[in-house]
N, C-alpha and C positions, 0 to 999 in steps of 0.2 A: 504494500499499500503506500504511494508516494504521499509525502507531506511536503508541501511548499509553504515557505514562510515569507511573507512580503513585509518589509519594514518600509514605513512611509509616514508623511505627514497626514494629518487628518483629511479625509475626502468624504463627500456625501454618499449615502446608502445607495443610490443609483449607480454611482461609479464603481463602488465595490461589488455590486450585484454583477455588473458587466464584466469587471476584471476576473472574478472568480469563475464565472462561466467560461470566459476564453481561456483561463489557465487549465481548467478542468478539460474542455474540449482538446486543447493540445496534447495532454498526456493521453487522452483516450485515442487520439489519432496516432501519435507517436509510439505508444507502448501496447496498443490494442487492449487496453484495460476497461472494466466497466466503470463508468463514471462514479458509482458508489464507492469505489475504492480510493478516490483522490480526495485528499483534505487539503485545504488551503486555510491558513491561519495569517490574520492580518493584525500586525502589531504597529498601532500609530503612536508617534511621538510628536508631541507639540513642538512648534518651530523655536521655542526659547530652551528646548532641551537637547539641541543637536546643532551641529556646526559643519561649516565646510571651509577650507582654506583659511582656518583661523578666525573665522567670524560666525557668530550665531545666525542661523537661518532668519530668525525673527527681526535681525538687524539689516537683512538683504533689502 
């Protein structure tokens, strides 16, 4: 059973629904697995809790 972890900033529920459907479809197609075996975990981190290039994303 594949488990995919997505680390991202907060997104609305419709975008998350679309993302998990597309990820699931990709695994079903690539590995010929039943969709029921694919798990997608979304971990959202607020912009003030992560950085890139030495600056908080919230400050970008």
